[in-house]
Structures are given as structure tokens and as C-alpha cells.
C-alpha positions, 0 to 999 in steps of 0.5 A: 754242207750247203750249196753243193749239189749231188747226183746218183746215176744208176746203170738202169737209168735211175737218177736221184738228186740230192745235196752233196757231202764230203768231197767234190769228186765223182766215183763209180761202184756197185750200189748196195745197202746196209740195214744197221741203225748205227755203225756207220763209221765202222762200215765206211772204214771196213775194207770189205766195202771196197768198190761199193757205194754204200747206202744206209737204210736207217734215215738219220746218220751222223748224229753221234759223229765220228771218233778217233777210235772206231776205225776198222782200217786206216781209211774209208773204203766205200766209193761213196755214201748215200743217206736220207738225212746227215746230221751236221751236228753230233752228240757224243763224248768221243765225237771228233768230227762230223760226217761231212768233214769225215768223208771229205778228209778221205776224198769220198763223195756222199749224197743226202736228201735222197729217198733211201727207202725207194733205193733199197726197194729198188736194189731188193727187186733188181739186185745190186747195180753199177752206179756213179755218185758225183758231188759238184758245184755248178754244172754236173761233169757226168760220165759212164756208170758202168762197172764190172765188180767181179773183174777187179781184184779189190783184195790186192788193194785192201790187203797190207803191203807188208808184214805186221806184228801185233803181239801182246806181252803175255801171248801164249799162242801165235796166229798168222792172219792172211790179210784179205782186207782184215778189220782191226777188230779181228786182231783186237779179239785175238790179242784180247785172248793173248794170241799173238798176231803176225798179219801177212799180205794177201799173196803170201805163199804157204811156205812164207806163212809156215816160216813164222811157225804159227799155231794156226792161221786165220783167213780174214774178210775182205772185198770182192769175188772169192772165185778169182783169188786162186793163189789164196785157195792154193795156200789154204790147201797147203796149210791144211794141217794147221787149225784154221779159222775163216771169216767172211771172204775167208769162209768163201776162200776155204770153200774154194780151196777144198772143192767147193764153189760160191755165187753172188747174191742178188743183193747181199747181206749187210747189217747187224740183225741177221738171224743165224740158226745153229743146228748143233746148238739148237739155237739162233744167233744175231749176227753182223754181216757184210757180203755179196757172195755166199757158199753155193756148193759145200766141199765134200769134207765139210759139214754145214752147222749154221744157216741164214734163216731168211734165205737158208745160205751157208753160215758156218761149216767145219772140216769133218776130220781137221780143226778147220772151220769158218763163218760167213758173218763177223764174230768180232762184232764191230758194230755188234751184236756179240752173240758169236764172239765165242768163236774166237775162244773156240779158235783158241782152244783148237790152237 
């Protein structure tokens, strides 16, 4: 790290100076925060963070390093990274590099020495903010911090460009995953249950997906505003005869497909400690979440079975007559907790 400087400039005029991490470059994005104490590697490589500058509220980040296993995609998707203290050294048997070199490898700027508690309080009060993050040596180059998050199709960037197959030797069922920016852990959970996966690009048609003769469809997580993905909504409607499981952005797209709507949350849900109440089971699950939009109008054919206890947003819904259900959180639990992993078993039974 050393002598490089960094500056985080917010669209509302706020300025935070600190020490530079990662790449010496400038990026713009939407400033969001995550409350997890661990899992920074999974967060940075989660495609759902496309277009966002990620702030970690936990004060010490990087102390267990970065390994070669816990990647949710091949690269970092966050536009920038903001932490209070970045550990230069790390202690973990699988650690391969430190946080600074990890960010630099993927060309992502970071800043440390920032009062992240003040940043989180600011976001909670005013909502997510457009921002710029620059790491520099010498003089700051500067530039405009304006950014219209909902005007960009981040799914087009995050989705795979080709059909990919992940088929276990003993696969008994086969599922098409509509890749809107899918985390690797979702595919791993399906494969663990001997479910073969054919992952298809975000703009695949229903006809193209049905050509694989799947037993079911999984609509994945991903970045951006679900309202603009009208082709995805259309494909989902045409596939309604098959068992279907939606996760995060997939959950929101299913809502749109059947006549519902979504709205943007003030500061979103990002962290691994979100309580969800299940009205059918009469119990609470602790979940990992990462989203800035939520289902506002539930489609007529759907029943809400879970809500977020903090703000009562819709967390799980199911079709009243078809084997279609969706959740707002991440049941693949990477990072944990693992309370909701049983949903993959539920999906398997529906196939």
C-alpha cells in the first residue's frame, strides 16, 4: 500500500480521503454497504455487485487473505472497495494473496483509512449515492461523480456469453439456469444433489431453453434493475409449465413476469444476518442477502410465505397452482448462514 492516496467523492458533495488500495485508477458507481464480518472475497466476485462501490461496515478486512477457491465468478465485479482498515498480512491455511494485490490484479481501486461507520450512517439516512473512487499518485485527476444505476443493463455484462454445462456423473435430473449473473455456489448446490446444469445467457429465448429438454428452470441472481429485463419476463411466462426456482434478481423477474412490480429500496439489504420470518413454518431463518430492489406488488397468482423482519419486504413467494417459487435472499449461503439450503432440496422434489 504505502504512499498512494485515494479519494471517495459522493454526488451529494461529501468527500472522504484515505490511503489507496488495488489499482491506480478511477471508477464511478453506486455506493452501497455490506454488514458481514467475513466473506469479502465472495462479495467482491459476486456479479450482483456490478456497477457498485462496495463499503464493508466491519472495520478490519483482509485478515484471512484471498484464496483460490471462494470465487463466485472469474473476476471482481464491484467498481471499487471501501474499508476502515485493510490488513496487509493475512493468516489462513488457504490464503494465497492479500487484499491489495487481489484488487490490483483485477484493476479495481480501493480506499482504506475511511470512517466507514460515518459512510454507512450517511447511506442509511440519505439512501445509496452515486460516487467516484480514485486511487492516485501525485495529483488527483478528478471528474464527475454522477451515475444513473437503473439506466444500465448490468445483466448483459455479467451473464455468460455462451452455453455452459455442469453435469455430475450421476446426474438424475437436468435444470437450465438462466444466467443473469449467477454465483458459482448456486451451480455447486444443484450439482451436490446430482442435478445437471445447463447455464444459458440472459437473452436466451424460452424456445432455446426448452430445446435442452430440462426438468426445471432456475432464474439466477444478478445485478441491476429488474424492470428493464423485459425479454427475461417474457421467457419466464412462456416457461411457466415447468418447475421454476428464482433467486434474488430471478425472484424479482418472476414477479414482473406474472404481473407484479418492484421498487428500489432506500439502501438495500446486503449482509449475512438478515432475519426472515416463514409464516408456514412459524420460524425465523437467518439469511445472506444482496439486493437493492424488492417486490412491491405481488402477482395475483402468488402467495407470500416469507417476509424480512426488519422492513417486511417480500422474501419468498410461491405460485398458488404451479410448481414455481422464488426467494429474495441467497439460499446457497456463500458466505453463510446455511439456514435456507433446504430450498434446493425443495426444488429437487418439484422436478
